[in-house]
C-alpha positions, 0 to 999 in steps of 0.5 A: 057457293060457286055453282058455276065452278062445280058445273065446269068440273063435273061435266067432265070436259077439259079446258077449251085451250090446248095445254102444250102452248100454255106450258111451252109459251105461256099463251092460249094457243089460239093462233091469233096475230097477237100471239104470233107477234109476241112469240116472234118478237120475244124470240128475236129479242132473246136471240139478240141477247144470246148472240151478244153474249156469244160474240163477247165470249168468242171475241174475249170482250168479257175482260174489257171495262165496257162489257158489264155496262153494255151487257147490263143495259142490253139485258134490261132493254131485252126484258123491257121489250119483251114486257112491252110486247106481252102488254100489247098481247094482253090488250088484244085478249078478251076479258076471261083470257086477260083475267086468267093471265093476270091471275097467273102473273099474280101467283107467279109474283107470289111464288117468285117473292117466296123463292127470292126470300128463301134464296136470300136466306140461303146465300149467306150460308153458301158463303160461310158453309161452302166457301163460295166466293162472291163475284160481282159478275154474278149480278149480271145474271139477276135480270135473266132470273126473270126467265126462270119465272116464265115456266112458273107463270106458264104452270099457273096459267095452265092451272088457272085455265083448268077451271074454265 
């Protein structure tokens, strides 16, 4: 029996980390240099990707042959950079915080896997029942589905942190 868990729940105290940074950014809100670095660099990388898309649409580059390879390469580079910065952030955390981050990532992976499996089941039905056409350009969105899992990770981090 886990006596330590019962004590933390029964004492009526909340988590020692604020909820808003956890739910908004997926960090603990301790305002360390590592947290500021990962937030700023991730925002800059996301801004570069958004600016490229806006410029490409504004200059009507979407029908050019190089648009798809450049956009796919940029999205991969942006996500790789954000993952690298998050790795650096994880290395700066103490053991408990790192464990909670890894546990939330594991639950996010499982949640994303289940959602992807159900999406794979529903896609054939969308073609046959609703007659939606398949467009290869939709494949450009697949790297950005990563960002849809970030709120899921933040929710899992919030849930995991409530135990400590």
